All heavy atoms as a GROMACS GRO file, in nm:
protein
  505
    1MET      N    1  11.464   9.396  10.702
    1MET     CA    2  11.416   9.397  10.565
    1MET      C    3  11.505   9.310  10.477
    1MET      O    4  11.455   9.234  10.395
    1MET     CB    5  11.412   9.542  10.516
    1MET     CG    6  11.366   9.557  10.376
    1MET     SD    7  11.190   9.531  10.364
    1MET     CE    8  11.161   9.576  10.199
    2ILE      N    9  11.634   9.318  10.494
    2ILE     CA   10  11.728   9.239  10.413
    2ILE      C   11  11.710   9.091  10.443
    2ILE      O   12  11.718   9.007  10.352
    2ILE     CB   13  11.874   9.284  10.439
    2ILE    CG1   14  11.891   9.432  10.402
    2ILE    CG2   15  11.972   9.198  10.365
    2ILE    CD1   16  11.867   9.462  10.256
    3GLU      N   17  11.682   9.058  10.568
    3GLU     CA   18  11.664   8.918  10.604
    3GLU      C   19  11.538   8.860  10.539
    3GLU      O   20  11.537   8.745  10.495
    3GLU     CB   21  11.653   8.904  10.756
    3GLU     CG   22  11.642   8.761  10.803
    3GLU     CD   23  11.634   8.752  10.955
    3GLU    OE1   24  11.693   8.837  11.023
    3GLU    OE2   25  11.568   8.659  11.002
    4MET      N   26  11.433   8.941  10.527
    4MET     CA   27  11.311   8.894  10.462
    4MET      C   28  11.336   8.865  10.315
    4MET      O   29  11.279   8.772  10.259
    4MET     CB   30  11.200   8.999  10.474
    4MET     CG   31  11.137   9.003  10.608
    4MET     SD   32  10.987   9.103  10.622
    4MET     CE   33  10.995   9.218  10.489
    5LEU      N   34  11.419   8.943  10.249
    5LEU     CA   35  11.444   8.924  10.107
    5LEU      C   36  11.537   8.806  10.079
    5LEU      O   37  11.564   8.776   9.963
    5LEU     CB   38  11.500   9.052  10.046
    5LEU     CG   39  11.403   9.170  10.043
    5LEU    CD1   40  11.471   9.293   9.986
    5LEU    CD2   41  11.278   9.137   9.966
    6SER      N   42  11.585   8.741  10.183
    6SER     CA   43  11.667   8.622  10.161
    6SER      C   44  11.581   8.502  10.121
    6SER      O   45  11.631   8.406  10.064
    6SER     CB   46  11.748   8.589  10.286
    6SER     OG   47  11.663   8.551  10.392
    7TYR      N   48  11.450   8.509  10.148
    7TYR     CA   49  11.358   8.403  10.105
    7TYR      C   50  11.322   8.426   9.958
    7TYR      O   51  11.280   8.536   9.921
    7TYR     CB   52  11.231   8.404  10.189
    7TYR     CG   53  11.255   8.372  10.335
    7TYR    CD1   54  11.243   8.471  10.431
    7TYR    CD2   55  11.290   8.244  10.375
    7TYR    CE1   56  11.265   8.443  10.565
    7TYR    CE2   57  11.312   8.214  10.507
    7TYR     CZ   58  11.300   8.314  10.602
    7TYR     OH   59  11.321   8.286  10.734
    8PRO      N   60  11.334   8.323   9.876
    8PRO     CA   61  11.307   8.342   9.732
    8PRO      C   62  11.164   8.386   9.700
    8PRO      O   63  11.142   8.469   9.614
    8PRO     CB   64  11.336   8.206   9.670
    8PRO     CG   65  11.408   8.127   9.772
    8PRO     CD   66  11.380   8.188   9.905
    9PHE      N   67  11.065   8.332   9.774
    9PHE     CA   68  10.926   8.368   9.743
    9PHE      C   69  10.897   8.514   9.780
    9PHE      O   70  10.820   8.581   9.712
    9PHE     CB   71  10.828   8.273   9.810
    9PHE     CG   72  10.822   8.282   9.960
    9PHE    CD1   73  10.727   8.363  10.021
    9PHE    CD2   74  10.909   8.209  10.039
    9PHE    CE1   75  10.720   8.371  10.158
    9PHE    CE2   76  10.903   8.216  10.176
    9PHE     CZ   77  10.809   8.297  10.237
   10LEU      N   78  10.959   8.565   9.885
   10LEU     CA   79  10.939   8.705   9.921
   10LEU      C   80  11.010   8.798   9.823
   10LEU      O   81  10.959   8.906   9.792
   10LEU     CB   82  10.988   8.731  10.063
   10LEU     CG   83  10.896   8.686  10.174
   10LEU    CD1   84  10.956   8.713  10.310
   10LEU    CD2   85  10.761   8.752  10.162
   11LEU      N   86  11.124   8.755   9.773
   11LEU     CA   87  11.194   8.836   9.674
   11LEU      C   88  11.112   8.843   9.545
   11LEU      O   89  11.096   8.951   9.487
   11LEU     CB   90  11.333   8.776   9.646
   11LEU     CG   91  11.419   8.852   9.547
   11LEU    CD1   92  11.447   8.992   9.597
   11LEU    CD2   93  11.548   8.777   9.522
   12ARG      N   94  11.056   8.730   9.503
   12ARG     CA   95  10.970   8.732   9.383
   12ARG      C   96  10.845   8.816   9.404
   12ARG      O   97  10.802   8.891   9.316
   12ARG     CB   98  10.932   8.589   9.344
   12ARG     CG   99  11.045   8.511   9.282
   12ARG     CD  100  10.994   8.382   9.219
   12ARG     NE  101  10.930   8.294   9.315
   12ARG     CZ  102  10.992   8.196   9.380
   12ARG    NH1  103  11.120   8.172   9.358
   12ARG    NH2  104  10.927   8.120   9.465
   13ALA      N  105  10.786   8.808   9.523
   13ALA     CA  106  10.667   8.888   9.553
   13ALA      C  107  10.700   9.037   9.551
   13ALA      O  108  10.622   9.118   9.502
   13ALA     CB  109  10.610   8.848   9.689
   14PHE      N  110  10.815   9.073   9.602
   14PHE     CA  111  10.857   9.213   9.602
   14PHE      C  112  10.878   9.264   9.459
   14PHE      O  113  10.833   9.372   9.423
   14PHE     CB  114  10.986   9.227   9.684
   14PHE     CG  115  11.032   9.369   9.701
   14PHE    CD1  116  10.962   9.456   9.782
   14PHE    CD2  117  11.145   9.413   9.636
   14PHE    CE1  118  11.005   9.587   9.797
   14PHE    CE2  119  11.189   9.543   9.650
   14PHE     CZ  120  11.118   9.630   9.732
   15ILE      N  121  10.943   9.183   9.376
   15ILE     CA  122  10.968   9.222   9.237
   15ILE      C  123  10.837   9.233   9.160
   15ILE      O  124  10.816   9.330   9.086
   15ILE     CB  125  11.064   9.122   9.169
   15ILE    CG1  126  11.203   9.134   9.230
   15ILE    CG2  127  11.069   9.143   9.019
   15ILE    CD1  128  11.300   9.026   9.188
   16VAL      N  129  10.747   9.138   9.179
   16VAL     CA  130  10.618   9.143   9.110
   16VAL      C  131  10.537   9.264   9.158
   16VAL      O  132  10.472   9.332   9.078
   16VAL     CB  133  10.540   9.012   9.130
   16VAL    CG1  134  10.396   9.024   9.086
   16VAL    CG2  135  10.609   8.900   9.056
   17GLY      N  136  10.542   9.294   9.285
   17GLY     CA  137  10.473   9.412   9.337
   17GLY      C  138  10.525   9.540   9.276
   17GLY      O  139  10.447   9.631   9.243
   18LEU      N  140  10.656   9.549   9.260
   18LEU     CA  141  10.714   9.667   9.194
   18LEU      C  142  10.670   9.678   9.048
   18LEU      O  143  10.635   9.785   9.000
   18LEU     CB  144  10.867   9.663   9.201
   18LEU     CG  145  10.929   9.697   9.335
   18LEU    CD1  146  11.080   9.676   9.330
   18LEU    CD2  147  10.896   9.839   9.373
   19LEU      N  148  10.669   9.565   8.977
   19LEU     CA  149  10.629   9.566   8.837
   19LEU      C  150  10.481   9.601   8.821
   19LEU      O  151  10.444   9.677   8.731
   19LEU     CB  152  10.659   9.431   8.772
   19LEU     CG  153  10.807   9.398   8.754
   19LEU    CD1  154  10.824   9.257   8.700
   19LEU    CD2  155  10.873   9.498   8.660
   20VAL      N  156  10.397   9.548   8.908
   20VAL     CA  157  10.254   9.578   8.902
   20VAL      C  158  10.229   9.726   8.932
   20VAL      O  159  10.151   9.792   8.864
   20VAL     CB  160  10.174   9.488   8.997
   20VAL    CG1  161  10.033   9.538   9.018
   20VAL    CG2  162  10.173   9.346   8.946
   21SER      N  163  10.297   9.779   9.032
   21SER     CA  164  10.276   9.919   9.065
   21SER      C  165  10.326  10.011   8.954
   21SER      O  166  10.263  10.112   8.922
   21SER     CB  167  10.344   9.954   9.197
   21SER     OG  168  10.484   9.940   9.186
   22LEU      N  169  10.436   9.975   8.890
   22LEU     CA  170  10.487  10.056   8.780
   22LEU      C  171  10.392  10.051   8.660
   22LEU      O  172  10.358  10.156   8.603
   22LEU     CB  173  10.626  10.006   8.738
   22LEU     CG  174  10.692  10.080   8.623
   22LEU    CD1  175  10.719  10.224   8.661
   22LEU    CD2  176  10.818  10.011   8.582
   23SER      N  177  10.346   9.933   8.624
   23SER     CA  178  10.256   9.922   8.509
   23SER      C  179  10.121   9.985   8.538
   23SER      O  180  10.060  10.047   8.450
   23SER     CB  181  10.241   9.777   8.465
   23SER     OG  182  10.182   9.702   8.567
   24ALA      N  183  10.071   9.972   8.660
   24ALA     CA  184   9.942  10.032   8.694
   24ALA      C  185   9.951  10.184   8.693
   24ALA      O  186   9.857  10.251   8.648
   24ALA     CB  187   9.896   9.983   8.831
   25SER      N  188  10.062  10.238   8.738
   25SER     CA  189  10.074  10.384   8.737
   25SER      C  190  10.083  10.437   8.594
   25SER      O  191  10.023  10.539   8.561
   25SER     CB  192  10.195  10.428   8.818
   25SER     OG  193  10.315  10.383   8.758
   26LEU      N  194  10.155  10.368   8.508
   26LEU     CA  195  10.164  10.413   8.369
   26LEU      C  196  10.031  10.397   8.296
   26LEU      O  197   9.989  10.486   8.220
   26LEU     CB  198  10.273  10.335   8.296
   26LEU     CG  199  10.416  10.360   8.342
   26LEU    CD1  200  10.512  10.267   8.272
   26LEU    CD2  201  10.454  10.504   8.317
   27LEU      N  202   9.962  10.288   8.319
   27LEU     CA  203   9.833  10.265   8.255
   27LEU      C  204   9.729  10.361   8.309
   27LEU      O  205   9.646  10.413   8.234
   27LEU     CB  206   9.789  10.120   8.277
   27LEU     CG  207   9.658  10.079   8.213
   27LEU    CD1  208   9.669  10.088   8.062
   27LEU    CD2  209   9.621   9.939   8.254
   28GLY      N  210   9.733  10.387   8.438
   28GLY     CA  211   9.636  10.478   8.499
   28GLY      C  212   9.646  10.619   8.444
   28GLY      O  213   9.544  10.683   8.416
   29VAL      N  214   9.766  10.668   8.425
   29VAL     CA  215   9.784  10.802   8.370
   29VAL      C  216   9.730  10.810   8.228
   29VAL      O  217   9.658  10.905   8.192
   29VAL     CB  218   9.933  10.842   8.375
   29VAL    CG1  219   9.958  10.968   8.294
   29VAL    CG2  220   9.978  10.862   8.518
   30SER      N  221   9.759  10.711   8.146
   30SER     CA  222   9.711  10.715   8.008
   30SER      C  223   9.559  10.703   8.002
   30SER      O  224   9.494  10.765   7.918
   30SER     CB  225   9.777  10.606   7.925
   30SER     OG  226   9.739  10.480   7.969
   31LEU      N  227   9.498  10.623   8.092
   31LEU     CA  228   9.353  10.612   8.093
   31LEU      C  229   9.286  10.742   8.135
   31LEU      O  230   9.185  10.783   8.078
   31LEU     CB  231   9.308  10.499   8.186
   31LEU     CG  232   9.328  10.357   8.137
   31LEU    CD1  233   9.287  10.257   8.243
   31LEU    CD2  234   9.250  10.333   8.010
   32VAL      N  235   9.343  10.810   8.232
   32VAL     CA  236   9.285  10.936   8.278
   32VAL      C  237   9.301  11.044   8.171
   32VAL      O  238   9.208  11.122   8.146
   32VAL     CB  239   9.348  10.980   8.412
   32VAL    CG1  240   9.311  11.122   8.447
   32VAL    CG2  241   9.306  10.885   8.523
   33LEU      N  242   9.415  11.049   8.107
   33LEU     CA  243   9.435  11.151   8.004
   33LEU      C  244   9.345  11.129   7.884
   33LEU      O  245   9.306  11.225   7.817
   33LEU     CB  246   9.582  11.152   7.959
   33LEU     CG  247   9.680  11.208   8.061
   33LEU    CD1  248   9.822  11.197   8.009
   33LEU    CD2  249   9.647  11.352   8.096
   34ARG      N  250   9.310  11.007   7.855
   34ARG     CA  251   9.220  10.977   7.743
   34ARG      C  252   9.073  10.974   7.788
   34ARG      O  253   8.986  10.937   7.710
   34ARG     CB  254   9.256  10.844   7.679
   34ARG     CG  255   9.388  10.848   7.610
   34ARG     CD  256   9.417  10.716   7.546
   34ARG     NE  257   9.550  10.719   7.486
   34ARG     CZ  258   9.601  10.619   7.420
   34ARG    NH1  259   9.532  10.508   7.406
   34ARG    NH2  260   9.721  10.628   7.370
   35ARG      N  261   9.048  11.008   7.912
   35ARG     CA  262   8.914  11.010   7.971
   35ARG      C  263   8.848  10.871   7.970
   35ARG      O  264   8.728  10.858   7.950
   35ARG     CB  265   8.826  11.113   7.902
   35ARG     CG  266   8.881  11.252   7.912
   35ARG     CD  267   8.784  11.353   7.854
   35ARG     NE  268   8.845  11.484   7.842
   35ARG     CZ  269   8.847  11.574   7.939
   35ARG    NH1  270   8.793  11.546   8.055
   35ARG    NH2  271   8.903  11.692   7.920
   36PHE      N  272   8.927  10.768   7.991
   36PHE     CA  273   8.878  10.631   8.001
   36PHE      C  274   8.889  10.577   8.144
   36PHE      O  275   8.894  10.458   8.165
   36PHE     CB  276   8.957  10.537   7.910
   36PHE     CG  277   8.937  10.558   7.764
   36PHE    CD1  278   9.039  10.529   7.675
   36PHE    CD2  279   8.819  10.604   7.713
   36PHE    CE1  280   9.023  10.547   7.540
   36PHE    CE2  281   8.801  10.623   7.578
   36PHE     CZ  282   8.903  10.595   7.491
   37SER      N  283   8.894  10.665   8.240
   37SER     CA  284   8.918  10.620   8.377
   37SER      C  285   8.806  10.532   8.430
   37SER      O  286   8.828  10.448   8.518
   37SER     CB  287   8.939  10.739   8.470
   37SER     OG  288   8.827  10.824   8.466
   38MET      N  289   8.686  10.547   8.378
   38MET     CA  290   8.576  10.463   8.425
   38MET      C  291   8.590  10.319   8.378
   38MET      O  292   8.533  10.229   8.438
   38MET     CB  293   8.442  10.522   8.380
   38MET     CG  294   8.411  10.656   8.442
   38MET     SD  295   8.413  10.653   8.622
   38MET     CE  296   8.263  10.567   8.654
   39ILE      N  297   8.666  10.295   8.271
   39ILE     CA  298   8.689  10.158   8.224
   39ILE      C  299   8.767  10.079   8.329
   39ILE      O  300   8.733   9.966   8.363
   39ILE     CB  301   8.761  10.158   8.089
   39ILE    CG1  302   8.669  10.214   7.980
   39ILE    CG2  303   8.809  10.018   8.052
   39ILE    CD1  304   8.737  10.232   7.847
   40GLY      N  305   8.871  10.139   8.383
   40GLY     CA  306   8.950  10.073   8.487
   40GLY      C  307   8.868  10.047   8.612
   40GLY      O  308   8.879   9.942   8.675
   41ASP      N  309   8.782  10.141   8.648
   41ASP     CA  310   8.696  10.124   8.764
   41ASP      C  311   8.597  10.010   8.741
   41ASP      O  312   8.575   9.926   8.829
   41ASP     CB  313   8.622  10.255   8.792
   41ASP     CG  314   8.541  10.249   8.919
   41ASP    OD1  315   8.597  10.208   9.023
   41ASP    OD2  316   8.423  10.285   8.914
   42GLY      N  317   8.539  10.005   8.623
   42GLY     CA  318   8.445   9.898   8.591
   42GLY      C  319   8.511   9.762   8.590
   42GLY      O  320   8.454   9.664   8.639
   43LEU      N  321   8.632   9.754   8.535
   43LEU     CA  322   8.703   9.626   8.533
   43LEU      C  323   8.736   9.577   8.674
   43LEU      O  324   8.730   9.457   8.701
   43LEU     CB  325   8.831   9.639   8.450
   43LEU     CG  326   8.812   9.649   8.300
   43LEU    CD1  327   8.946   9.673   8.232
   43LEU    CD2  328   8.748   9.524   8.246
   44SER      N  329   8.770   9.669   8.762
   44SER     CA  330   8.800   9.626   8.899
   44SER      C  331   8.675   9.574   8.968
   44SER      O  332   8.682   9.475   9.042
   44SER     CB  333   8.862   9.742   8.977
   44SER     OG  334   8.767   9.844   8.998
   45HIS      N  335   8.561   9.636   8.944
   45HIS     CA  336   8.437   9.588   9.006
   45HIS      C  337   8.396   9.453   8.948
   45HIS      O  338   8.350   9.365   9.022
   45HIS     CB  339   8.325   9.690   8.986
   45HIS     CG  340   8.335   9.806   9.078
   45HIS    ND1  341   8.409   9.917   9.049
   45HIS    CD2  342   8.282   9.827   9.201
   45HIS    CE1  343   8.400  10.003   9.149
   45HIS    NE2  344   8.324   9.950   9.243
   46VAL      N  345   8.411   9.434   8.820
   46VAL     CA  346   8.377   9.306   8.760
   46VAL      C  347   8.470   9.196   8.812
   46VAL      O  348   8.426   9.085   8.843
   46VAL     CB  349   8.385   9.315   8.606
   46VAL    CG1  350   8.380   9.178   8.542
   46VAL    CG2  351   8.272   9.401   8.554
   47GLY      N  352   8.599   9.227   8.824
   47GLY     CA  353   8.695   9.129   8.875
   47GLY      C  354   8.665   9.090   9.018
   47GLY      O  355   8.672   8.972   9.055
   48PHE      N  356   8.629   9.188   9.101
   48PHE     CA  357   8.597   9.158   9.241
   48PHE      C  358   8.471   9.072   9.250
   48PHE      O  359   8.464   8.978   9.329
   48PHE     CB  360   8.579   9.287   9.321
   48PHE     CG  361   8.552   9.265   9.465
   48PHE    CD1  362   8.652   9.223   9.550
   48PHE    CD2  363   8.425   9.284   9.518
   48PHE    CE1  364   8.628   9.200   9.683
   48PHE    CE2  365   8.399   9.262   9.651
   48PHE     CZ  366   8.501   9.221   9.734
   49GLY      N  367   8.372   9.103   9.168
   49GLY     CA  368   8.250   9.022   9.167
   49GLY      C  369   8.277   8.880   9.122
   49GLY      O  370   8.221   8.785   9.176
   50ALA      N  371   8.362   8.864   9.020
   50ALA     CA  372   8.396   8.729   8.972
   50ALA      C  373   8.469   8.649   9.079
   50ALA      O  374   8.445   8.530   9.096
   50ALA     CB  375   8.482   8.740   8.846
   51LEU      N  376   8.558   8.714   9.153
   51LEU     CA  377   8.627   8.645   9.263
   51LEU      C  378   8.529   8.601   9.371
   51LEU      O  379   8.538   8.490   9.423
   51LEU     CB  380   8.733   8.737   9.324
   51LEU     CG  381   8.864   8.749   9.251
   51LEU    CD1  382   8.952   8.853   9.317
   51LEU    CD2  383   8.934   8.616   9.247
   52ALA      N  384   8.435   8.687   9.405
   52ALA     CA  385   8.338   8.654   9.509
   52ALA      C  386   8.249   8.537   9.466
   52ALA      O  387   8.227   8.443   9.543
   52ALA     CB  388   8.253   8.776   9.542
   53ILE      N  389   8.200   8.541   9.344
   53ILE     CA  390   8.114   8.433   9.294
   53ILE      C  391   8.191   8.302   9.285
   53ILE      O  392   8.141   8.196   9.324
   53ILE     CB  393   8.052   8.472   9.159
   53ILE    CG1  394   7.951   8.585   9.179
   53ILE    CG2  395   7.984   8.353   9.093
   53ILE    CD1  396   7.899   8.645   9.052
   54ALA      N  397   8.314   8.307   9.236
   54ALA     CA  398   8.395   8.185   9.226
   54ALA      C  399   8.424   8.126   9.363
   54ALA      O  400   8.424   8.004   9.380
   54ALA     CB  401   8.524   8.214   9.151
   55SER      N  402   8.448   8.211   9.461
   55SER     CA  403   8.475   8.162   9.596
   55SER      C  404   8.352   8.093   9.656
   55SER      O  405   8.363   7.990   9.721
   55SER     CB  406   8.520   8.276   9.687
   55SER     OG  407   8.642   8.328   9.642
   56VAL      N  408   8.236   8.151   9.634
   56VAL     CA  409   8.112   8.094   9.688
   56VAL      C  410   8.080   7.961   9.620
   56VAL      O  411   8.038   7.866   9.686
   56VAL     CB  412   7.996   8.194   9.673
   56VAL    CG1  413   7.862   8.129   9.701
   56VAL    CG2  414   8.017   8.313   9.764
   57LEU      N  415   8.103   7.953   9.489
   57LEU     CA  416   8.070   7.831   9.416
   57LEU      C  417   8.178   7.724   9.423
   57LEU      O  418   8.158   7.614   9.374
   57LEU     CB  419   8.041   7.865   9.269
   57LEU     CG  420   7.919   7.953   9.244
   57LEU    CD1  421   7.905   7.984   9.097
   57LEU    CD2  422   7.794   7.887   9.299
   58GLY      N  423   8.293   7.757   9.480
   58GLY     CA  424   8.398   7.658   9.498
   58GLY      C  425   8.491   7.643   9.378
   58GLY      O  426   8.562   7.543   9.368
   59PHE      N  427   8.489   7.737   9.286
   59PHE     CA  428   8.579   7.733   9.170
   59PHE      C  429   8.713   7.794   9.208
   59PHE      O  430   8.726   7.860   9.311
   59PHE     CB  431   8.521   7.810   9.052
   59PHE     CG  432   8.395   7.750   8.997
   59PHE    CD1  433   8.283   7.828   8.978
   59PHE    CD2  434   8.387   7.616   8.965
   59PHE    CE1  435   8.166   7.775   8.929
   59PHE    CE2  436   8.271   7.560   8.915
   59PHE     CZ  437   8.161   7.641   8.897
   60ALA      N  438   8.812   7.775   9.122
   60ALA     CA  439   8.942   7.839   9.142
   60ALA      C  440   8.925   7.989   9.119
   60ALA      O  441   8.890   8.030   9.008
   60ALA     CB  442   9.046   7.782   9.048
   61PRO      N  443   8.947   8.072   9.219
   61PRO     CA  444   8.918   8.215   9.204
   61PRO      C  445   8.998   8.284   9.094
   61PRO      O  446   8.942   8.364   9.020
   61PRO     CB  447   8.953   8.274   9.341
   61PRO     CG  448   8.948   8.161   9.434
   61PRO     CD  449   8.986   8.040   9.356
   62MET      N  450   9.126   8.255   9.083
   62MET     CA  451   9.206   8.326   8.984
   62MET      C  452   9.171   8.284   8.842
   62MET      O  453   9.183   8.364   8.749
   62MET     CB  454   9.355   8.306   9.010
   62MET     CG  455   9.403   8.371   9.138
   62MET     SD  456   9.364   8.546   9.148
   62MET     CE  457   9.474   8.613   9.028
   63LEU      N  458   9.125   8.162   8.823
   63LEU     CA  459   9.087   8.118   8.688
   63LEU      C  460   8.957   8.184   8.643
   63LEU      O  461   8.930   8.192   8.524
   63LEU     CB  462   9.075   7.966   8.683
   63LEU     CG  463   9.205   7.889   8.699
   63LEU    CD1  464   9.179   7.740   8.697
   63LEU    CD2  465   9.304   7.927   8.592
   64SER      N  466   8.876   8.229   8.737
   64SER     CA  467   8.750   8.292   8.700
   64SER      C  468   8.769   8.434   8.647
   64SER      O  469   8.679   8.490   8.588
   64SER     CB  470   8.655   8.295   8.819
   64SER     OG  471   8.706   8.381   8.920
   65LEU      N  472   8.886   8.491   8.669
   65LEU     CA  473   8.911   8.628   8.624
   65LEU      C  474   8.948   8.636   8.476
   65LEU      O  475   8.931   8.738   8.413
   65LEU     CB  476   9.023   8.692   8.705
   65LEU     CG  477   8.992   8.718   8.852
   65LEU    CD1  478   9.114   8.774   8.920
   65LEU    CD2  479   8.877   8.813   8.865
   66PHE      N  480   8.999   8.526   8.421
   66PHE     CA  481   9.045   8.528   8.283
   66PHE      C  482   8.931   8.493   8.189
   66PHE      O  483   8.862   8.393   8.209
   66PHE     CB  484   9.160   8.428   8.263
   66PHE     CG  485   9.278   8.458   8.350
   66PHE    CD1  486   9.320   8.367   8.445
   66PHE    CD2  487   9.348   8.576   8.336
   66PHE    CE1  488   9.428   8.393   8.526
   66PHE    CE2  489   9.456   8.604   8.416
   66PHE     CZ  490   9.497   8.512   8.510
   67PRO      N  491   8.909   8.573   8.087
   67PRO     CA  492   8.803   8.538   7.990
   67PRO      C  493   8.843   8.416   7.909
   67PRO      O  494   8.958   8.397   7.873
   67PRO     CB  495   8.793   8.662   7.902
   67PRO     CG  496   8.923   8.731   7.918
   67PRO     CD  497   8.976   8.695   8.052
   68LEU      N  498   8.747   8.332   7.880
   68LEU     CA  499   8.774   8.210   7.804
   68LEU      C  500   8.733   8.224   7.661
   68LEU      O  501   8.650   8.287   7.618
   68LEU     CB  502   8.704   8.090   7.867
   68LEU     CG  503   8.750   8.058   8.009
   68LEU    CD1  504   8.666   7.947   8.066
   68LEU    CD2  505   8.895   8.019   8.009
   0.00000   0.00000   0.00000
């Protein structure tokens, strides 16, 4: 495990993964307590659909997720 973290890109990926998991857990709790949990579910489905359509049409997949 220590040897894998010697690569800079893996270290950045690990740090970003920790930050995403921390922010998602905090956001998820607040959404459930406010009874907005279906908003997060809907956003994930819309994002997955946008990725699929962008991949089929040959667009940059990550750019299709951001609203313009």
